[in-house]
C-alpha positions as CSV (number, residue, x, y, z in Angstrom):
1,M,111.3,64.8,124.0
2,R,113.8,65.9,125.6
3,S,112.2,66.4,129.1
4,V,111.3,62.6,128.7
5,S,115.3,62.0,128.0
6,I,116.5,64.0,131.3
7,F,114.2,62.1,132.8
8,A,115.6,58.5,131.8
9,V,118.6,59.8,132.4
10,F,118.4,60.6,136.2
11,I,116.3,57.4,136.2
12,L,119.5,55.3,135.0
13,V,122.1,57.6,137.4
14,V,120.4,56.4,140.4
15,L,120.2,52.6,139.2
16,L,123.8,52.7,138.8
17,V,124.2,54.7,141.9
18,A,121.9,51.7,143.6
19,A,123.4,48.7,141.9
20,L,127.2,49.9,142.7
21,F,127.0,52.1,145.5
22,P,124.3,51.4,147.5
23,E,125.6,52.6,150.9
24,A,125.1,56.4,149.3
25,L,121.1,55.6,148.9
26,V,120.9,55.2,152.5
27,P,123.3,58.6,154.2
28,D,123.7,59.1,158.0
29,T,122.0,63.2,157.5
30,L,118.2,61.9,156.8
31,P,116.1,64.2,158.5
32,S,115.5,63.3,162.0
33,I,111.2,63.3,161.2
34,L,112.0,61.5,158.5
35,L,114.0,58.8,160.4
36,G,111.1,58.7,163.8
37,K,108.6,57.7,160.9
38,L,110.0,54.6,159.6
39,P,111.9,51.3,160.9
40,K,115.0,51.8,162.4
41,D,116.7,49.0,160.9
42,L,115.2,49.8,157.5
43,P,119.0,51.5,156.0
44,E,120.5,48.4,157.0
45,N,118.0,46.1,155.5
46,L,117.8,48.3,152.2
47,V,121.1,48.4,151.6
48,V,121.2,44.2,151.6
49,L,118.4,44.4,149.0
50,L,120.1,46.7,147.0
51,Q,123.2,44.3,146.9
52,E,120.7,41.3,146.7
53,N,119.5,42.9,143.6
54,N,122.6,44.2,141.7
55,Q,122.2,42.4,138.8
56,Q,118.8,43.5,138.2
57,L,119.4,46.7,138.9
58,L,122.7,47.2,136.3
59,Y,120.0,45.1,133.9
60,A,117.7,47.6,134.2
61,A,120.5,50.4,133.3
62,L,121.6,48.7,130.7
63,G,117.9,48.6,129.4
64,I,117.2,52.2,130.1
65,A,120.8,53.3,128.4
66,V,119.8,51.1,125.6
67,M,116.7,53.2,125.2
68,L,118.2,56.4,125.1
69,L,120.4,56.0,121.7
70,P,117.3,56.3,119.3
71,A,116.5,59.2,121.2
72,I,119.9,61.4,121.2
73,F,120.1,60.4,117.5
74,I,116.4,61.8,117.1
75,I,117.4,65.0,118.1
76,R,120.7,65.8,117.5
77,P,119.5,65.6,113.5
78,S,116.6,67.8,114.3
79,Q,118.8,70.7,116.1
80,S,122.0,70.4,113.1
81,A,118.6,70.2,110.5
82,K,118.3,73.9,111.3
83,A,121.3,75.9,110.3
84,P,121.4,74.0,106.5
85,K,117.6,75.7,106.4
86,A,118.7,79.5,107.8
87,R,121.6,78.9,105.1
88,A,119.0,78.6,102.7
89,E,116.6,81.0,103.3
90,A,119.6,83.6,103.6
91,V,120.6,83.4,99.8
92,R,116.7,83.0,99.4
93,P,116.3,86.2,96.4
94,Q,114.4,88.4,98.1
95,A,111.0,89.7,96.5
96,Q,110.7,93.0,94.8
97,L,109.4,95.8,97.1
98,P,106.1,97.1,96.6
99,G,108.0,100.6,96.9
100,T,109.9,99.6,94.0
101,E,107.1,98.2,91.5
102,R,104.9,101.8,92.3
103,C,108.2,103.8,91.6
104,E,108.3,102.0,88.0
105,A,104.5,102.6,87.9
106,E,104.3,106.1,88.3
107,I,107.4,106.3,85.2
108,V,106.0,104.5,83.0
109,A,102.5,106.7,83.8
110,F,104.7,110.1,83.3
111,L,106.2,108.4,80.2
112,G,102.4,108.3,79.9
113,V,101.5,112.0,80.4
114,L,104.5,112.9,77.6
115,Q,102.8,111.3,74.9
116,E,99.5,112.2,75.9
117,K,100.7,116.2,76.2
118,G,103.7,116.2,73.5
119,R,103.5,113.1,71.2
120,L,106.6,111.9,72.5
121,V,106.6,108.3,72.4
122,D,105.1,108.4,68.8
123,F,107.5,110.8,67.7
124,L,110.4,108.7,69.0
125,M,109.0,105.1,68.1
126,E,108.5,106.7,64.6
127,E,111.0,106.4,61.4
128,I,111.6,109.7,60.7
129,A,114.6,109.5,58.2
130,S,112.2,109.6,55.1
131,Y,111.2,112.7,56.3
132,E,112.0,116.2,55.2
133,D,113.8,118.3,57.8
134,A,110.7,121.0,57.9
135,Q,108.6,117.7,58.5
136,V,110.6,117.3,61.5
137,G,111.0,120.7,62.4
138,A,107.9,121.4,62.5
139,A,106.6,117.9,64.2
140,S,109.1,118.9,67.4
141,R,107.9,122.7,68.1
142,V,104.5,120.6,69.2
143,I,106.2,117.9,70.5
144,H,108.3,120.4,72.6
145,E,105.9,122.5,73.8
146,G,103.5,119.7,74.8
147,C,106.9,118.2,77.0
148,R,107.8,121.3,78.3
149,S,104.1,121.9,79.9
150,A,104.4,117.9,80.9
151,L,107.9,118.8,82.8
152,L,107.2,121.8,84.1
153,E,103.9,120.7,86.2
154,H,105.8,117.4,87.5
155,F,109.2,118.7,88.4
156,D,110.4,121.8,90.1
157,I,113.3,122.5,87.1
158,V,115.8,124.5,87.9
159,P,120.0,125.2,86.8
160,V,122.9,123.7,88.9
161,R,124.5,126.6,87.8
162,D,123.1,130.4,87.5
163,E,126.4,131.8,86.0
164,P,125.9,132.7,82.1
165,E,127.2,129.7,79.9
166,G,131.1,130.8,78.8
167,S,131.7,132.8,81.6
168,S,134.5,131.8,84.2
169,V,133.4,129.8,87.2
170,I,134.5,128.0,90.2
171,V,134.0,123.9,91.2
172,P,134.3,124.7,95.2
173,A,136.3,121.7,97.3
174,G,133.8,119.0,98.1
175,F,131.3,119.6,95.7
176,A,129.0,116.5,95.0
177,P,130.4,114.3,92.3
178,D,126.6,114.1,90.4
179,T,126.4,118.2,90.6
180,H,129.9,118.8,88.5
181,Q,130.8,117.0,85.2
182,L,134.7,117.7,84.8
183,T,136.5,118.1,81.5
184,G,139.8,118.9,80.2
185,K,142.7,119.0,81.8
186,I,142.1,118.6,85.0
187,T,145.0,117.8,87.9
188,G,145.8,119.3,91.6
189,E,142.4,119.0,93.6
190,A,139.2,121.2,94.3
191,P,138.7,124.0,93.5
192,F,138.8,124.5,90.3
193,T,138.5,127.1,88.0
194,G,136.9,126.7,84.4
195,V,134.6,127.8,81.9
196,L,130.9,127.0,82.1
197,V,130.4,124.9,79.1
198,H,127.2,123.8,80.2
199,K,124.6,125.3,83.3
200,G,122.8,121.9,84.4
201,W,119.8,121.3,85.7
202,K,118.6,119.9,88.6
203,T,114.7,119.4,90.6
204,N,113.6,120.8,93.7
205,H,110.4,118.9,93.6
206,V,108.7,115.9,91.8
207,K,105.4,114.7,91.8
208,L,105.2,111.8,89.7
209,P,101.5,110.5,88.5
210,R,99.7,108.3,90.2
211,T,99.0,105.1,89.2
212,L,95.5,102.3,90.1
213,K,97.1,100.4,93.3
214,D,96.0,97.1,91.7
215,Q,97.6,96.2,88.1
216,G,96.9,92.6,88.0
217,G,100.8,92.4,88.6
218,R,101.6,94.4,85.3
219,L,103.0,98.5,84.1
220,P,100.6,99.9,83.4
221,T,100.1,101.1,79.7
222,I,101.8,104.1,78.3
223,A,99.0,104.7,75.7
224,P,96.1,102.8,74.8
225,A,95.2,101.7,72.0
226,Q,92.2,103.8,69.9
227,V,89.7,101.7,68.3
228,E,87.0,103.7,66.5
229,L,84.0,101.7,66.8
230,K,81.0,101.7,63.7
């Protein structure tokens, strides 16, 4: 459509020049080779012909101009329509990344490991207010043993501070905010001197359990329902 419009504009310009300035189409600088092949009186005859058909040329130019108007209105809206579409695509919420879905699935799978080895989910979802302390303590021992084994299997957990709790420690300048929690009277800038209340924990390695690639768009089950067949 654009190339046709450009060609039509070119024809329109030629017609207008032919109608208003016919002498411009017959310059004196035509190549001698071309002039040698044409009749000598062709330039004068061409000028007279254009002058005699001046009105027809103007009508033709007007017709082409009228035909160009729809083309102009067709092209311009199509170009301007691209901007709203681009803006609409920019504000469209992005789809959840496959990596995020896999991470959530691995967290649920690790929760399943804690349930399998320590019955942690059973214990946390149970209403224990009616149980005696001795019963809760006995259950906690089993849960502690199983969950500790799962943690050591999938995480390399070490203390943030190696000093004994209750000792005096120095928090250096430029410490990472997630490594130390300052309490009490905080004045000035680091380094700070205080008493170690809790040594903190960090992990140097994480090995979450792998999950199946296709879960049908859902998270894996923490623990399957057990049904005894008879």
